[in-house]
N, C-alpha and C positions, 0 to 999 in steps of 0.2 A: 319261197320263204319270205316271211315278213320280218322287218327289223323292229325291235322293241328296245326301249330304254328301261332298264331296271335301276331305279334311283333309290339310293340308301338314305333314309330319313332318320334323323335323330330328333327325339321329342323333348330334349332338355333334361330328361330324367337319367339318361345314360351319361355317366361322367367318366369318359375314357382316361382323363387325366388322373383320376383317383385310382385307377387299376395299377396293380403291382406290375413290374416288368414281366414277370412270369405269366400273369393273366393276360396282359396285352400281347405277349408273344403267342399265346394260344389262339387268340383271335386272328393275328397276322398269318399264322400257319394254316388255320382253317380256311381263310380267304385264299391263300396261295394254292391250297389243295383244290378248292372249288374252281379257281381260275384254270388250273391244269385240266380238270375234268371238262369244263366248258370248251376249252380249246380242243381236247382230244375228241369230243363229241361233235365238233364242227359247228358249234353255235357262236364262237367268239368272233366279234368284230373289233372292239377295243374296250378299254375300261380305264378308270382313273379314280384315285382318291383325292379329295380336296383338302387344302390347308384349312385351318380353323376359320370360322366365319368372321372372326375379328380381323383377318387379313384381307377381307374383301374391299372392293372399291366400286362405287356405282357411277356410271356415266349417263347423264340425261341430256340428250341433244334434241329434245322435242320442242324446245323453245327457241327464242332468238339467239341465245348464247348457250353453249354447252355448260353444264354444271357437273363438276366432279366432286364426289363426297366420299370420305373414308367410311368404312363400315358396311353392314349389310343393307340390302334393298329395303327390307321390312324388319321392324322390331318384333321379334317373335322368339319363343323358346325353341320352336322347331327350325331345323336347318338341314340343308342338303350336305351330306358328308362324302358322297362319291357316287359312282354309277358304273354300270356295264351297258354296252350296246351289244345286243346279241341278235342272232337270226334264229327264228323258230318256225316250225310248220304252221302253228296256230296259237291262239291265246292259251289253250290248255297247256301246251308245251312250254310256253313262256312263263306261265304261272308256276309250273313245276320247277323251272330254273330259279324263279324268284323265291320259292319256298326254300330251296337248297341254299341260295345266296343269303337269305335272311338268317338262316341257322348259322351259316359260316361267319357272318359279320356281326351277329348278335344285335341286329337292328331291323326296323321295319323296311320293307322294300316295296316301292310302288312300280307297277308295270304299266307302260304306256306305249302303244304302237306309234310308229312314225307314219306320217301322211304318205300315201302312195304318190309316186311321181308321175 
């Protein structure tokens, strides 16, 4: 089995803050149901949702002194909203899980394999 990261990307057009509590709850319920299915099917490693991009901090220790700045790494409309780490037999299986995850969270999902150790 190969591990993949299914990363949830928001492109700036989704405005979850404008959703009604009922609409937001539908997304949360769909994601909870998807998570339960992934666990039951034996693909689950772990997952996490991320706080808003405005709560990020960047640390750059590539120079002489570390520099810490508030805010995102890059100024962009797109941002990472969360992720799943899953195990799948092959890319096709991972893509099917990503399709289901994308439908559940109502956002685009990128599939990326981990480097082999």
